[in-house]
C-alpha positions as CSV (number, residue, x, y, z in Angstrom):
1,X,27.6,17.9,-7.2
2,X,29.4,14.9,-5.5
3,X,31.6,12.6,-7.5
4,X,33.6,9.6,-6.3
5,X,36.4,8.3,-8.6
6,X,37.8,4.9,-7.7
7,X,37.9,5.7,-4.0
8,X,39.3,3.1,-1.6
9,X,39.7,3.3,2.2
10,X,42.1,0.7,3.6
11,X,43.1,0.7,7.3
12,X,46.6,-0.2,8.6
13,X,45.4,-3.6,9.7
14,X,44.5,-4.4,6.2
15,X,40.7,-3.9,6.6
16,X,39.1,-2.5,3.4
17,X,36.2,-0.3,4.4
18,X,35.3,0.8,0.9
19,X,36.7,-0.6,-2.3
20,X,37.0,1.2,-5.6
21,X,33.8,3.3,-5.3
22,X,32.8,5.4,-8.3
23,X,29.4,7.1,-8.4
24,X,27.9,10.6,-8.8
25,X,25.2,12.5,-6.9
26,X,23.4,15.2,-8.9
27,X,22.7,18.7,-7.6
28,X,19.5,18.7,-5.5
29,X,19.4,14.9,-5.4
30,X,18.8,12.9,-2.2
31,X,20.7,9.6,-2.3
32,X,20.3,7.1,0.5
33,X,23.2,4.8,1.4
34,X,21.7,1.6,2.8
35,X,23.3,-1.7,4.0
36,X,24.1,-3.7,7.1
37,X,26.4,-2.5,9.8
38,X,30.1,-2.4,8.8
39,X,29.4,-2.3,5.1
40,X,31.2,1.1,4.5
41,X,28.2,3.5,4.1
42,X,29.2,5.8,7.0
43,X,32.9,5.7,5.9
44,X,31.7,6.8,2.4
45,X,29.8,9.7,3.8
46,X,32.6,10.8,6.2
47,X,35.1,10.9,3.4
48,X,33.0,13.7,1.8
49,X,33.8,16.1,4.6
50,X,37.2,14.6,5.3
51,X,36.5,13.2,8.7
52,X,38.0,10.2,7.1
53,X,40.7,10.5,4.4
54,X,40.6,8.0,1.5
55,X,43.6,5.8,0.9
56,X,43.3,6.2,-2.9
57,X,41.0,7.8,-5.4
58,X,39.5,11.3,-5.6
59,X,36.3,12.9,-4.4
60,X,34.9,16.0,-6.1
61,X,32.5,18.5,-4.7
62,X,30.9,20.8,-7.3
63,X,33.8,20.0,-9.6
64,X,36.6,20.7,-7.1
65,X,38.9,18.0,-5.6
66,X,38.2,18.2,-1.9
67,X,41.8,17.0,-1.1
68,X,42.9,20.5,-2.1
69,X,40.5,22.2,0.3
70,X,41.3,23.0,4.0
71,X,39.3,20.4,6.0
72,X,37.9,22.9,8.5
73,X,36.7,25.3,5.8
74,X,35.3,22.4,3.8
75,X,33.2,21.2,6.8
76,X,31.8,24.7,7.5
77,X,30.2,24.6,4.0
78,X,28.8,21.1,4.4
79,X,25.8,20.4,6.6
80,X,26.2,17.5,8.9
81,X,23.5,15.7,11.0
82,X,24.2,12.7,13.2
83,X,22.0,10.3,15.1
84,X,22.7,11.8,18.6
85,X,22.4,15.4,17.3
86,X,25.4,16.7,19.2
87,X,23.8,20.0,20.4
88,X,25.8,22.1,22.9
89,X,24.0,21.6,26.2
90,X,25.0,25.0,27.6
91,X,23.6,26.9,24.6
92,X,20.0,27.8,23.8
93,X,18.3,26.3,20.7
94,X,18.7,29.6,18.9
95,X,22.4,29.7,19.7
96,X,22.9,26.1,18.7
97,X,21.2,26.7,15.4
98,X,23.4,29.8,14.7
99,X,26.7,28.0,15.5
100,X,28.0,27.7,11.9
101,X,27.0,31.2,10.8
102,X,28.9,32.5,13.8
103,X,32.0,30.5,12.9
104,X,31.8,31.9,9.4
105,X,31.9,35.4,10.8
106,X,28.3,36.5,10.3
107,X,27.1,39.4,12.4
108,X,25.2,38.3,15.5
109,X,21.9,39.8,14.3
110,X,22.1,38.2,10.9
111,X,23.0,34.8,12.3
112,X,20.2,34.8,14.8
113,X,17.7,35.9,12.2
114,X,18.8,33.0,10.0
115,X,18.6,30.6,12.9
116,X,15.0,31.8,13.7
117,X,14.1,31.3,10.0
118,X,15.4,27.8,10.0
119,X,13.7,26.8,13.2
120,X,10.4,28.0,11.8
121,X,11.1,26.0,8.6
122,X,11.6,22.7,10.6
123,X,8.4,23.3,12.6
124,X,9.8,24.9,15.8
125,X,8.4,28.3,16.6
126,X,11.6,30.3,17.5
127,X,9.5,32.5,19.9
128,X,8.5,29.4,21.8
129,X,11.7,27.2,21.5
130,X,14.5,29.6,20.8
131,X,15.4,30.3,24.4
132,X,15.1,26.7,25.6
133,X,18.0,24.4,26.2
134,X,18.5,21.0,24.6
135,X,17.5,19.1,27.7
136,X,14.1,20.8,27.6
137,X,13.3,19.3,24.2
138,X,12.0,15.9,23.2
139,X,14.2,13.6,21.1
140,X,12.3,14.5,17.9
141,X,12.6,18.2,18.6
142,X,16.4,17.9,19.2
143,X,16.7,16.2,15.8
144,X,14.8,19.1,14.2
145,X,17.2,21.5,15.8
146,X,20.1,19.4,14.4
147,X,18.7,19.6,10.9
148,X,18.1,23.4,11.3
149,X,21.7,23.9,12.5
150,X,23.1,21.9,9.5
151,X,21.1,24.2,7.1
152,X,21.8,27.5,8.8
153,X,24.7,28.6,6.6
154,X,22.8,27.4,3.5
155,X,25.3,24.7,2.5
156,X,25.0,23.1,-0.9
157,X,25.5,19.6,0.5
158,X,23.9,17.9,3.5
159,X,25.3,14.7,5.1
160,X,23.0,12.8,7.4
161,X,24.2,9.8,9.4
162,X,21.2,7.8,10.6
163,X,19.6,11.0,11.9
164,X,16.3,9.5,12.9
165,X,17.5,6.2,14.2
166,X,17.4,7.1,17.9
167,X,13.7,8.0,18.1
168,X,10.6,5.9,18.5
169,X,8.8,4.7,15.3
170,X,6.0,7.2,15.5
171,X,8.3,10.2,15.9
172,X,10.6,8.7,13.2
173,X,7.7,8.5,10.7
174,X,6.8,12.1,11.4
175,X,10.4,13.3,11.1
176,X,10.7,11.5,7.7
177,X,7.6,13.3,6.5
178,X,8.8,16.6,7.7
179,X,12.2,16.1,6.1
180,X,10.6,15.3,2.8
181,X,8.6,18.5,3.0
182,X,11.7,20.4,3.9
183,X,13.8,18.9,1.1
184,X,11.1,19.8,-1.4
185,X,11.5,23.4,-0.2
186,X,15.3,23.7,0.0
187,X,16.5,21.1,-2.6
188,X,19.9,20.3,-1.0
189,X,22.2,17.6,-2.3
190,X,21.9,15.0,0.4
191,X,23.8,11.8,1.3
192,X,21.6,10.0,3.8
193,X,23.0,6.9,5.6
194,X,20.5,4.4,7.0
195,X,20.4,0.6,7.7
196,X,16.6,0.6,7.1
197,X,15.5,-0.2,3.6
198,X,12.0,1.2,4.1
199,X,13.5,4.5,5.1
200,X,15.9,4.4,2.2
201,X,13.0,3.7,-0.2
202,X,10.8,6.4,1.3
203,X,13.3,9.2,1.3
204,X,15.8,8.6,-1.6
205,X,15.6,9.8,-5.1
206,X,18.1,7.0,-5.7
207,X,19.4,4.3,-3.4
208,X,23.0,2.9,-3.1
209,X,22.7,-0.7,-1.7
210,X,26.0,-1.6,-0.1
211,X,27.5,-5.1,0.0
212,X,30.9,-5.3,1.8
213,X,32.6,-2.1,0.9
214,X,31.1,-2.0,-2.5
215,X,27.8,-0.8,-4.1
216,X,25.8,-3.7,-5.3
217,X,23.1,-1.5,-7.0
218,X,22.7,2.3,-7.5
219,X,19.2,3.0,-8.8
220,X,15.8,4.6,-8.2
221,X,13.9,3.0,-5.3
222,X,11.2,1.5,-7.6
223,X,13.9,-0.2,-9.7
224,X,15.8,-1.6,-6.7
225,X,12.5,-3.1,-5.4
226,X,11.2,-4.2,-8.8
227,X,14.4,-5.4,-10.4
228,X,17.1,-6.2,-7.9
229,X,20.5,-6.3,-9.7
230,X,21.9,-9.2,-7.7
231,X,20.7,-12.0,-5.5
232,X,22.3,-10.1,-2.6
233,X,20.1,-7.1,-3.3
234,X,17.0,-9.2,-3.6
235,X,17.7,-10.8,-0.3
236,X,18.5,-7.5,1.4
237,X,15.4,-5.7,0.2
238,X,13.3,-8.7,1.3
239,X,10.7,-11.1,-0.1
240,X,8.1,-8.4,0.6
241,X,9.7,-5.9,-1.8
242,X,6.4,-5.9,-3.8
243,X,4.7,-4.4,-0.7
244,X,7.5,-1.9,-0.2
245,X,7.2,-0.8,-3.8
246,X,3.6,0.3,-3.1
247,X,5.2,3.2,-1.2
248,X,7.1,4.5,-4.2
249,X,4.4,3.9,-6.8
250,X,2.0,6.9,-7.3
251,X,-1.7,6.8,-8.2
252,X,-2.1,8.0,-11.8
253,X,-5.3,9.0,-13.6
254,X,-4.9,6.0,-15.9
255,X,-5.3,3.7,-12.9
256,X,-8.8,4.9,-12.1
257,X,-12.2,3.5,-12.9
258,X,-15.2,5.8,-13.7
259,X,-18.3,4.9,-11.7
260,X,-21.8,6.4,-12.0
261,X,-22.0,9.9,-10.7
262,X,-24.9,12.1,-9.5
263,X,-24.9,15.7,-8.4
264,X,-26.1,17.1,-5.1
265,X,-29.0,19.1,-6.4
266,X,-30.3,16.4,-8.8
267,X,-33.7,14.8,-8.0
268,X,-33.1,11.3,-6.6
269,X,-32.9,8.9,-9.5
270,X,-35.2,5.8,-9.7
271,X,-32.2,3.6,-10.2
272,X,-28.5,4.1,-9.9
273,X,-27.5,1.3,-12.3
274,X,-24.9,0.2,-9.8
275,X,-24.7,-0.6,-6.1
276,X,-23.6,2.9,-5.5
277,X,-22.8,6.3,-7.1
278,X,-20.4,9.1,-6.4
279,X,-21.9,12.4,-5.4
280,X,-20.4,15.6,-6.8
281,X,-21.3,19.2,-6.2
282,X,-22.2,21.7,-9.0
283,X,-18.5,22.1,-10.0
284,X,-17.8,18.4,-10.1
285,X,-15.9,18.4,-6.8
286,X,-16.1,15.3,-4.6
287,X,-18.9,15.5,-2.0
288,X,-19.8,12.0,-1.0
289,X,-21.6,8.9,-2.2
290,X,-25.0,7.3,-2.2
291,X,-26.0,3.6,-2.2
292,X,-28.7,2.0,-4.3
293,X,-30.4,0.6,-1.2
294,X,-30.6,4.1,0.3
295,X,-32.0,5.6,-2.9
296,X,-34.6,2.9,-3.6
297,X,-38.1,4.1,-3.0
298,X,-37.0,7.4,-1.5
299,X,-38.0,10.8,-2.5
300,X,-36.3,14.3,-2.5
301,X,-32.9,15.2,-3.9
302,X,-29.6,13.5,-3.9
303,X,-28.5,15.9,-1.2
304,X,-31.0,14.5,1.2
305,X,-29.5,11.0,1.0
306,X,-25.8,11.5,0.3
307,X,-23.2,10.1,2.7
308,X,-20.0,11.7,3.6
309,X,-16.9,10.3,1.7
310,X,-14.2,9.2,4.1
311,X,-12.0,7.1,1.8
312,X,-10.3,9.5,-0.6
313,X,-6.8,10.6,-1.7
314,X,-5.3,13.1,-4.2
315,X,-3.8,11.8,-7.4
316,X,-0.1,11.2,-7.0
317,X,-0.5,9.7,-3.5
318,X,1.2,6.4,-3.2
319,X,-0.4,3.0,-3.7
320,X,0.6,2.3,-0.1
321,X,-1.5,5.2,1.1
322,X,-4.3,4.0,-1.0
323,X,-4.2,0.5,0.4
324,X,-3.9,1.8,4.0
325,X,-6.9,4.1,3.4
326,X,-9.0,1.1,2.1
327,X,-8.1,-0.9,5.2
328,X,-8.7,2.0,7.6
329,X,-12.2,2.7,6.3
330,X,-13.0,-1.0,5.4
331,X,-13.7,0.3,1.9
332,X,-13.8,-1.6,-1.4
333,X,-12.6,1.5,-3.3
334,X,-11.3,5.0,-2.7
335,X,-12.2,8.2,-4.5
336,X,-9.3,10.1,-6.1
337,X,-9.3,13.9,-6.6
338,X,-7.0,16.3,-8.2
339,X,-4.2,18.0,-6.3
340,X,-5.9,21.4,-6.3
341,X,-7.8,22.6,-3.3
342,X,-11.1,22.4,-5.2
343,X,-11.2,18.6,-4.9
344,X,-12.3,17.9,-8.5
345,X,-13.2,14.2,-8.7
346,X,-11.1,12.1,-11.1
347,X,-12.3,8.6,-10.5
348,X,-12.0,5.7,-8.1
349,X,-9.3,3.2,-7.3
350,X,-10.3,-0.4,-6.6
351,X,-8.2,-3.2,-5.2
352,X,-8.0,-4.8,-8.7
353,X,-6.8,-1.5,-10.3
354,X,-4.3,-1.0,-7.5
355,X,-2.8,-4.4,-8.2
356,X,-2.7,-3.6,-11.9
357,X,-1.0,-0.3,-11.2
358,X,1.7,-2.1,-9.2
359,X,2.2,-4.6,-12.0
360,X,2.4,-1.9,-14.7
361,X,5.0,0.0,-12.6
362,X,7.2,-3.1,-12.3
363,X,6.8,-4.0,-16.0
364,X,7.4,-0.4,-17.1
365,X,10.8,-0.3,-15.2
366,X,11.8,-3.7,-16.6
367,X,11.0,-2.5,-20.2
368,X,12.1,1.1,-19.7
369,X,8.9,2.5,-21.0
370,X,6.1,4.7,-19.5
371,X,3.6,3.0,-17.3
372,X,0.7,4.0,-19.6
373,X,2.2,1.9,-22.5
374,X,2.3,-1.3,-20.6
375,X,-0.4,-3.8,-21.5
376,X,-1.3,-6.5,-19.0
377,X,-2.8,-9.9,-19.6
378,X,-5.4,-9.8,-16.8
379,X,-9.0,-10.5,-16.1
380,X,-10.6,-7.3,-14.9
381,X,-13.1,-7.1,-12.0
382,X,-16.6,-7.3,-13.4
383,X,-19.1,-4.9,-12.0
384,X,-16.7,-3.6,-9.3
385,X,-17.9,0.0,-9.6
386,X,-20.7,-0.2,-12.1
387,X,-19.9,1.0,-15.6
388,X,-16.2,0.4,-15.7
389,X,-14.3,2.6,-18.2
390,X,-17.0,5.2,-18.8
391,X,-18.4,8.1,-16.9
392,X,-22.1,7.5,-16.3
393,X,-24.4,10.3,-15.2
394,X,-27.5,8.8,-13.7
395,X,-30.7,10.1,-15.2
396,X,-32.9,11.6,-12.5
397,X,-36.7,11.0,-12.4
């Protein structure tokens, strides 16, 4: 969708902002441009909508050389979100959101209907917020309006220049989550400028790590973190890049151990055969857990002694989420369920298996093979969850 061919930007004083850039961004891909201030990432982005003209080289948008397109018309078909939002203070939220459709000649009713649809999509009820003015919104809400306005005319490309940099960390985390949800729904081609490597890793399908006017590495987040291409990249992503990689490594079924399981309506077993067992309902959905100490010498059914399961995640959640959940609940393991609403139990993730999953992910990238084919030389945790590697159903009395 976006292609740079040997693009250079040189200013009259001799300063080279970007030097001989060549890269491509696929349709529907979100690419984060990350690097220190003054490295050329914002210049790169602004050349796509011709706010800055390149000195040499060519930029293509959907196969067309943008230098042959009228700049004003080009910009009306590219969404643009900046850090300070740039909403018109004298216009309502609905009017701000409908700005580009109006410029494109849409009828008022159609433009406002589209604006209301986009506000709803970014989590702002148009009936509640549509008639408000920008100064009546929080910083996070104004950023949402900025995103909605950029999407209002359904542009194929979205340019975002540090859009969440001016809000506090809690709001920023929420906006990032909401934007990932939104991108999953609309699948725009996005160039996203940031100086924050953690934001780049969290949001990007691929990351372009900038040096001084050049791209040092252009790769998937996991590869940038696991196999930095140069010492500069290694230094930029930080010595804690292994921890950062947790956020882009998903839990897979092959990472899980299989502990003993019991069912809610089973009579309480004499022995669990392990310090604890997972409790499932009649359809093998996760219900809770039961400890050997609690079961010893007790009567009745499993239901009478089962405890609620607090530490759990769906398969596909990140290892960072898994680690955080363990810490939050002071848990030595977490239960993992399928993605469906039923909550079917798949297994448990222990700290040892979490570490192995991270190592497999790094080795898989280095060897360019699937994670499941990586063999590790490691000593497994003995007795961590009971019968490791096999599903045990505890025999009731």
